N, C-alpha and C positions, 0 to 999 in steps of 0.2 A: 910329149904326147899333144897333139893338137886340139883346138877346141871342138872340132867335130868329132872325135874319138870319145868325147867324155859325154855323159847323159846329160842331158837339159831337164831341169825340176820346172814344170810349168805351174801356173796358177789353176785354180779349180772355182770356175764361176758358172753358175747356172747348171750344174751338174756335167760340165765338160771342162776337160784338161785343156788349157789355150796359152799360146805363145803370142802375144799381141806383136802387131808389126812395130819394128823399130824399138823392140824392148831391149832394155838394158840388162844386164847380167853381173852376178858376182860370183867369185868361187868359193866352194865350200871344202875346207881341207879336214883331213883326219887329226886327231890329237898329236900324230907325228908329223905333220906337215903335208902329207900326201893329198893333191887335189884330187877331189871325188868327183866333182859335178860343178857345172854351171847352173845357176838357178836365177830365174826370171825374177827382176825386183819390179815390184808393182809401181806404175806412175800414179799421178794423181787421178787420173781418168780411169784408171784399172781400179783403183780403190773406190772410187764413186759408183763404177759398174757393179761392182760386188755389193755394195750397200743397197743400191736401188734393186737389184735382183732379190735380195734377202727381202726386201720391204714389200716387193711384188709377191713373192712367196707367202708373206706372213698370214693373210686373211684366210687363205685356202687351209694352210697347216693348222692355225690354231682352231679351226671349226672341223677339222678331220675326227671323226668319232675314235674314242679312246681305244677300242678294239682294233682298229686299222693301224693306230701308232703302235700299240702292243705287238701286233703281227710283224711290224718293220723290226722292232728291236729284238724279237726273238729270232726273226730271220738272222740279223746280225750276230747273234750268239752262234748260230750254225756256220756262218761265213768265217768268223774268227776261230772256229774250231779246226779248220783245215791246218794240217800240219805244216804244209808247203808255206802257206801265208804266215804262220809263227814264226817259222825258220828265216823267213825273209825279212820280218819286223826284227827279230834278232840281230840278223846280220847287218841290216842297215843301220840300226841303232849303234852296233858295235862299231861299225866304220865311222860313223859320223862323230861319236861322243866317245868311244872307247868302254861303254858299258860293258861289264862282264857277262858272259852268256848265263851263268847261274843266275845273276841277279835279274836278268832280263826275264829268263823264265818265271821267276817268282812274280815279276810285275805282271805278267799275263793272267794271273789269278784275279788281280784287280780289275782287269778289263771285262772278265767274265761278270765279276760283280757289279760292275757299272752298267752294262746292259741289262742284267737282272733289275737292278734298282729302277733303271729308265721303265721297264714294264710296269712296275708298281705304280711309279710317279704319275702316269696317265690316270690312274683312278683315285690317287690319294689327295689331290688338291681340291678339297671340297668347300663350299661356302656354308654359310649358316643363316638361318632365320631368325630376324630380331624381333621382340617384343615393340610394338610402335607406340609412342608417345604423341605422334603428329597425326592420328587417325588414318593412317595408311592401311590400304588393304593388304599389302604384304610389304615388308621390309627385308630385304635379302642382302647378304654380304656375299659377292662374287669374288672369285680368284681369277684376275685377268692378267695375261701375259703383257710384257712391257712392248715387244716389237723386235726390233733388231738389236742384237746384243753384240758388241764388238769384244772378243777375246784374245788375249796374248798368252799363249802356253809356252813352258819353257823346254829346255834341252835335255835335262838330266834324268826324265823317264819320259821320252818324247810322245809315244803312243798313248801311253797309260794317263799322264796328266792331260793330254789333249782330250781324252774322253771323259776324264773324271771333271774337267772344267766345263766342256761343252754340252754333254748329254743332259745334266739337269736342265740346262736352259731349253735345250731343244724339246725334252719332253714335258716342260711346262708350258710348251706352245709357242715359244719364241723361234726366231731365225737367228743364224750366227754368221758374223765374218770372222774368221780366225786368222791371226797374224802368227806365222810359224817364228820359231827362233831361228836367228841366222846360222845357228850352228847344225841344226837338224831339220831342214825342210823336207828332203825325202823321207824321212821317216814320219813326220807329222802328215804329209800328204797321203800317206797309207790309210789313214783314219777315212779320207774322202773315198777311196777304193771301197772300204768295207761298208760304209753307208749307202754309197751307190749301189751295189750289189744287193745290198738288203732291201733296197726300193724307197729309200727316203727321197721325196718328191726334189726335183731339181729346184736349186736356190735356196733350200733349208739350210744348208751347210755349204759355206764359201771358205775357200782357202787363198791366201795371198803371202806372198814373201817380199821383204824388203831386205836391201843392202844394208851393212852396218852406217853407211854414210848417210842413206835416206831414211833410215828409221825415225829418227826425230821428228823431222818434218811431216812425214807420211802419217806418223801415229797421231801427231796434232791435229792434221786435218780430218782424219777420221773420227778421232774424238769430237771435233766441232761440227761434224755433219748433223744437221738437224734430224736426220732420220735414225741416228745412233740413239739409243735410249739410256743403255747401261754398259758399263765397262767392266770386264773381268781381268786380271793380270796375276800371273804367278811368276815370282822371279825375285830379284834383289831388291833390298831396301831402298838402295839409291834409286833405281828406276822407278820403284813404286812410287816414291815421292814425286817424280817427275809426272808420271800417270795422274796421280791425284791432283797435282797441280793443274794440269790441263782440263781436267774433268771439272775441277772447282771453277775455272772460268765460265764453264757453260751451265753450272749447278747440276751436274749430272752424277748419279750415283755409282758407285764403285764397289766392287768386291777385290780385295787385295790379300793375296796369300803370299807372304813374303819370307824372309829368312827365320831361322831359327838358331838357338844357341842352347840346345836341350839340357838341363841339369839332371842329373841322376843321384837321389840320395841314399847313401847305404848306411843302415843304422847298425849298431852293435849286434843286434839280434838276427841280423840279415843271413842267409844261407849265402855264404861268401862264394862258394863254387858257382852256383847259379848266377850270382849278381856279375861276377867277373866275365863269366862267358856272355852273358846278355849284354853287357857294357861293351865289351870288345866287338860284339857282333852290330852293336847298335853306332858304335862310333866308326868302324872300318867299312862297313857294307858298301859296296859302290865307290870304294876309296874315299868314304866321307862326303859323298856329293849328294847329300839328301838333306833336306830341310828340317826333317824330323830326326837327324842323326844326333846321337849323344855327343857333346863338347865338353860338358863341364860335370865333373864327378866329385861329389861333397861326401867324404866318408868320415864317419864317427871314430874317434881315436881308438877305441876298443878294438875295432874291427880292422883298422888302418894296416898293421903290419902284415897279417895274412892276405889281405886284400891286394895289397902292392905285390907281394910276392907271387900271387896268383896271375894278376893281369900281365906282369912282366914275363912270366912263363909262357902265356898264352900268345903274347905279342911276339915272342923270339920265333914262334913257328909259323908266322904270317908273312908271305912275301908279295910283294907287287913286281909284277913283270909284263911284258908284252904277251898277252894271253893267246894270240895267234901263233907265236913261237913256244909259248910254255903254257899248255891248256891247264896245267894243274896248279898254276899260281892262284891264290885266292883273291887277290886284287889285280885290278888293271891300271892303266895310266889315269891321271886326271885330264881335264877336257882340253888343257893348252899348256904350253910351257911357262907361260906367263902367270898361270894359276899356281903351277909347281913353285915358281920363284916367290910367290906371296905367301904361300904356306911355310916355306921354309925360313922367310924373313920373319914371320909372325913368331915361330918358335925360337928364332935368335934372339928376338927383342925381348921376349920373356926371361930368356936365360940372362941376358945383360941386365935385366931389372932384379936379378936375385933369384929366378927359378932354377930347379934343378932338373936336368935331364935324365929321365928314368930309361928310357928306350928310344932309340933312333940313331941316324948317323949324320943328321943336319945337311944332307945332301939331296938334290934331285938330278935325274939323270933324263935330260929331255922332259916329257910330261909324267915321267916316272917319280912317285915319292913314296918311300917306305914308311911303314908305321912308326909313329912318334908318340910318346907319352911324356907329359912334364908335370912335375910337382911343384906346387907352391905359385903359380902364375898369380898375380893380384888383379883385383878390379882396378881398372885403370891402364892395362896394358891390353894391346889388341888382341893377344891370345884368349884374355878372358871376356871382353868387351864385344868382339865382334866376329861374325861369323867366318870360319875358316874354309869350309867347303873342301876339306881335305882328310886324310887319315890321320888325325891328331886330336888327342884330348888332354885337358889338364885336370890334376888331381888336387884338392884340397883338404885339408883334415883339420875337423873341428872337435871340441869337446861335447858340446850339447845338442840337442834336437833342435832347440829355438835358433842355435847359431846355424845350422844345417838348412833351416827353412828360411832364414834371413839371407844366407849367401847364395841360395837357390835363386831367391827374388832380386838378387842385385843384378838385375839385367834388364835391358830395354826390349827383349824378345819375350813373348809369351805363347809359343805355339804348342809344346808338349812338354812332358817332364817324366820321370820314372822314380818310384819309391820302393827301396828294399827293406822289407822287414817282415818277420814272422808274427807280427802282432797284428791281427786285424782290427783291434780297437784303434792302434796308432793309425792304420791306413784310412780309416774313417774320419778320424779327429784331425789328422794331418793335411788330408788332401784338399780341403777348402782353404788352407792357409797358402798353399802353392799357387803361385799366380800363372798359371797355364791352361791353355784349352783341354789338355788331357792330362791325367795322372795316371801313369801304368804301373800297378803295383806287383812286383815281382816278375816284370817281363821287360823288354827291350823298349825304348822309346819308339821305334818303328811300328809297334802294334797299334791296332785300331779295331773297330767294328764296323760290320756292314750296317748299313742306313745310319751311320754317324758321320756327318759332313764336318771335316776338320775346320776349326775356327779359332783364332788367336783373340786374345784380349786386348788388342791394340798396341801401341807402340811399333819397333821394328820389325813385328811379325805380321802387321797389317790388320784387317778388319773384315767382317763378313765371312761368309763360307758359301763353297760351290754346291749349294743345296737347291732343290726346287723352290722352295719358300722364297728364296733371295730373287727369284726371276719372275714372281708375280706379285701383284698389288691388290689390295682389298679395294673393291669398288661398290658403294651403296647403291642398290637398286631399290627405289622405294616408290609403290604404286599407288596412286590415289584416284578416287572419282572426281571427275571435273565439277559436278553439282554439289552444290550445298557447302562449298569452301568459302571462307573469307580471308581476303588478301590485304596485308598492311599497305598502307598507302591508298591503294584503289577502292577499297572497302570500309576505311576508317576515316 
């Protein structure tokens, strides 16, 4: 197939899709290696243009009346409701990342929620009047947007996570330059189509792509640009550290939503059937490629035999397959062969260190990995310590509740967790002891609530949240009469 027969994924700057002259491109491949498209890799001048366009749009966007912004976001809900558009999103994401179509359909719910929250945000960022000790006529705290926000969004839920990371900043009055994942540019560019059709003013949302080779230097240039005021990144801990380091050079604030290694605690009094089904779902959805997926299960000994029997039975019925050939398969492939190799190597290392394989074949077939369950992986092994991003979890058996909590906290990750118990007293007393931004009682770690912005507690899961309050600053407006004041130095 020649280059001209493949679609070209353009940049989106000032409301227009563009392929600049002499643009370099890179290939995007499916998880199975099929070349899908040629993608424009933004040059330094392209990135600079996107930033300057976003800055030019900032003043008019920030002062647009709330009702006008709400109208745009409500139109976006209507645009997104088009079945053909939803089908396009699902198909494009499936081609680029291997996402299963049922999971893609579930993710659409979060898109609707994100637009609804944006409608609320335009009215919710309110200031306050302070009592004045300085004799001011009025002292007011205003919520003021930063300006241009640089956001990097990941591939594993490309449309959903792009909107969840960008809409809070836009609704709070900022403008955005988005850098897509190298793996899912066509999926993420669809967000620009939605917002354009909904009437978002040109320049408020801009999209660039970068090749894997160009990304490090281009990202550093963008972060260093004086018009970029804040950075938002969703992705791996490794890259998050690089982003934070570049931002620190210029003392720029970041929101970093990084990896997860979510623990699930199953106590003796838990509903074992519900716990097993919830944990299997939380661990294996999207072939384990979710930062809020369950990866570590700590079960109290009295419940362990029944629980292990149940999860093995459930896992035996779950199959990973090419869903274009086998649409009834519950799991699809992981996003690359390299990822599949890494997942299996983590499992094998744990077994070599004394863990027991409860379920799985210790194989990968291209990007396909079957579900795996391991018993007894220890802290210090990669399977316990590091995010696998695959359909695998490890089980640890403990005697006491204190041991369960301590083991759950023996991780540098702090994104989410679940607790399975029928004692609501224990639910309330144990949850503050679990070091995680969410404690989900008697449901999967995938659960959350509308109007709650996921936030970790630091460490390998990052810090900050993609909430509207993260993208405004408090500004004091203190108004005084010029007459009658006495000023230090001048009047003393």
